[in-house]
N, C-alpha and C positions, 0 to 999 in steps of 0.2 A: 504494500500500500504506500509506503514511504517513497518507493521508486516512482510510483504513479504520480503522487503529489508533487514530487520534485520535477517530473517532466511537465506537469501543468504549469508550474511557476516559470520554468525555463522557456517553454514553448507556447506561452499564452497566445501570442499573435497568430502563430501558425495554426493553432488548434481551432481558431474561428473558421478556418476553411473546411473543417470537418463537420460543420453544423447540419448539412443536408440530411433529411430523414428518409428519403426514398431509396429504393433498392438501386445500388450502383450497377453500372454496366459491367457485366462479367462476374457479378457477385453470385456465388453458389451457396445459397442458404442451406441446402441439404448437406453440404460438407461441414457445416458449423453446428447444426442442431438436428436432432431426431425427435419426432413427435409421434408417440405410439397411437394416440387417439385424440380427436378433438370434436367429433360429432357424438351426440348421445351422452355427454358428460352428465353425471348425476349431481344435482345441487339442490339445496333447500330454497324454496321460494321466499323472497323477501317481501313481506306484506307492507302496503302503504298505510301509514298511521292515519287514523281518523282524526279530523280536526273537531275539537269540542268547543262549546261555548266558552269554557274557561281559557282555552288557547287563544281565542279571539280577544277576550278581555285582557289577557296578559300582554298580547301584542299591542293593543291600544294603549295600555298603561306605559309600555316602553316608549311609544311614540309621544305620549304626553310628557313623559319624563325628559325627553330630549329638548322640550321647549324651555326648560329651566324656569318654570312658573309655579313651582310648588308654593303652597300657602302654609305659613307657620300657624299652628293652632295654639290658642291661649287657654282653651277649655275643650272638653270632650274627650272621648276615649279613642285609643289607637285601633285602627282596623287594618285588615290585610291590604297591602299596597302602600301603606304609610311608610315613611322613612323616619325612624326614631334615633335619637342620640342618647346613648345609655352608658352608665357604668355597670360593670358586673364583676362579681367575685364568686368563683366556684369552689366547692369543697366536696371531697369524697371521704366518707366516714369522719366528717368533721375536720378534715385536714385540707388546707389549700394545696393545689397542685400547680405545677409549672404550666404557663400558658392559659390558666383559667381566670385571670384577672385582667381587666382593661378599663380605661377611662375614656369618656367622650367618643365612644365607638358608634359609627353610623351603621344602621342596619335597616334594610328594606324588608318589611314583614311579608313573607311569602316567597322570598328569593331563595330559600333553602340554603343560605350561607352557613347557618349554625346547625348543630345536631338536631335530629328529629324531635319535635315537640317544643323546642325552645321558643321559636318565633310565634307559634300558635298561642303560647301561654303569656306572651307579652300583649297580645290583642286584648282589649277591654280595660287596659290600665291607662292612667292619666299622667300628664306632665307634673313632675314633682313627687310622684308616688314612688315609694320603695317597697319591694315585695320579693318573696322567694318563689323560685321555680324549681320543681323537681323533675328531673329528666334522667334517661338512661343512655349511656354511650352505646352505640351499635357494637355488636360482637366482633365486627371486622374493622373496628376503628384503627386508624393508622398508628396511634400511640398504644401499643399492646398493654401497657400497665393500666390503661383506662377502659379498655374494651369490655363491654358488658357491665360496667360498674354504674351504680346509681349515684347521682350527683345532685347537689342543691346549689343553685345560683341565686345570690342576692343581687337584685337588679334595681337601679334607680333611673327613671326616665327624666332627662333634662329638656328634651325638645321633641315635638312631633310635627312633621311637615307632610302635607297631603297634596297629591296631584290635583291640578285644576279640574273642575267639572268639564266634561266634554260638551262643547257647544258648536253650533254650525259656524260661529265666528272664528273658531280655532282651526277649522279644517284647512284653510288656506295656509296657515302657519305650519301645520303638520306636513304639508306638501302633497296632499292627496288631490286628485281631480274631482273627488266626490263633492256634491253640493248639499247633501243631507247626511245626517248621522247614520241612517239606515243604509244608505248607499255606501258610506265609508265602511261600515261593519261588513257589508257584503263583499266589498273589494278586499278587505283584510282577510276574510275567510277564504276567498278565492286564491289570494297570494299564498296563504299558508298551505292550502291544498296542493298548489303547484309546487311549493317548496318540498312538501312531504313526498310527492311523486318523484321529484328530482333526487331527493335523498335516497329513496328506495332504489331508484335506477342506478345510482352510483354504487350503493351497497351490493346490488345484484351483479353489477359488472365486476366488482372486486371479488365476489364469491366465485364467479365463473373463471376469472383470471387465476385465482388460487388453484382451482380444479385443473385448469389447463397446464399450469406449470408443473403439477405433479406428474403429468404425462410426458414431460419434456426432458431431454438430456442433452447437454452441451458436449459436442465433440471437440471443439476448440474455440477459445475466445478470441475473436478478431482484435488485434492490438489497438487499431485506430478507434474502434467502437468503445473499447474499454477506456481509453484515454478521454474521449469526448464525454462519455457518460460520467466519468469521475469528475471532470471539469464542471459539467452541468449540475451534478448532484451536490458537490461541495459548495458551489455557488449558491444554490437554492437553500441549503441547510445552514449556511454560515451565519445568517442573521439570527436564527434561533440559538445557535451555539454562542454567539457573542452576547446576545441578550441574557442568556443564562450563565454567562461568565465561565464557560467551560470549553475545552477543546472539542473539535469536530468529532473525534473518535468517541469521546465520552458521551457527547450529545446523541450520536447515532446509537450507541449501545443502550442508552436509557430509553430512547424513543422507538427503536426498532428491534431491540433485543438481539442484535448481531453486530459484528465488526463492520467498519466502513467498507473494507474490501469485499466482504461477503454481500453487503447490501448492493454495492455497485455491480457485482457479478449477477445478482438476482435481477437487477434492472436490465442488464444486457441480455440475460436469458429471456426476460419478458419481451424486449424489443425484437429479438430474433424470432421468437415464437409468433408474435403479431405479424411480422413481415412474411413469415413462412406461410401462415394461413391466408393472409391477404393475397399472396401470389397464387396459392392453390385454388382459391375461390374467386379470383379475379375481382377483388374488392379494391377499388381505387378512389382517391380523393381528387375530384375535378377542380379546375380553377374556380368554377362557380361555387362549389362547396367551400373552398378555402376563403373566398371573398365574403361569402355569407357569414362564415364563422368569425372572421375579423370584424365585420360590422356588428355582430352580436356582442363580441367582447368589448368593442369600443363603447357600445351603448351601456353595457354593464358597468364600465369604468367611468361613465358620465362624460365621455369624450365625443365631441361633435366632428372634429377633423379626423376622419377615418384613416386617411393616408398617412397623416402625421403619427397617429396612434400606431399604425402597423409598423412604420419605420422604427419608432422608439421601442416597441414591444420586441421586434425581431432583433434589434441591436442588443437588448438585454438577455433575452432567452435563446436566441439563435434562430436562424431562418427556418429550420425544420420543426420547431417546437409545436406550433399550432397544427401543422399538417400531420405530424406523428400522433398527437393526441386525438385528432379527428379519426385517424385510421384506427387507433386502438379502440375508440368507442364503437366504430362500425363493426370491427371484428368481434368485439365482446357481444354486441347485439346479435350478430349472426350466430355466435356460439350459444347464447341464451335461447334463441329461437329454435335451435337444433339440440337443446338439452333435454334431460329427463328431470323434471322438477317435482319435488315432494313438498307437501304443505308445511309451512312453518310450524314448529311445535309451540 
């Protein structure tokens, strides 16, 4: 891996020339990878989550929160959705424990930031009130010494702030095109349903990809593909590693459960398998497909100059990035269509 990373640093400019994703002239994928089976793969169906009224209300609360127009209460009791400023001191068997005490802590009730039961038991209390809450730490709690233990927290509420009431006057500030509250709620539900479908689709593609890779064996790793994949992968993961103040290898180990070298080899195996099946099934990405995807991405990023967006995007991620991910989605959808699915448990 060190050899690969050294090559990346030394040959960074030259590596940009390797960015193309399509099959190269004369490239023999069959000599690089063998695929035992790719039709009729057995996978579990990923169900699309139903959107509930509670989901719609939670999304609306998020939109209202972004307006920064919370109203501070001088009287009345806290309800779910309120943000409270509290002091708390926790004890187990009458003894304070590390991390169980804090002052002026902001907590949005219903956000599930605290252990189960805590936030619900703050509901109904008033500003200036001090009270005890009895809760039980989950059996799988990260601090093993507290797992499954009963605790008592003494809580004091200093402040309660509440989201503004949803009115038609606020719709424009929220940024929706809806003219009425009912229309806004309908749009919110439709957006959540669309999001849930996309999430299920992504998860299903991941499931079929895992099943596919179990059927694949690499005969030899093409050196130029390894180098390019290492460059792209390290670039994409570096922000997370730097943000978490750790080296890339430690970051990859913690997030993927494998070494950086093994993760890069897995990605190369995936790319070769995708290209292999695309070649066998004549799955191609046309110029129209590519341009449509670029326009879709530009809209998602809020960019109106599509050509400028494309130029900047390809400069950062490489010319073949969008094309390859489109190809991967098409191949995965083909595999899903030709798979044997069982109902989700």
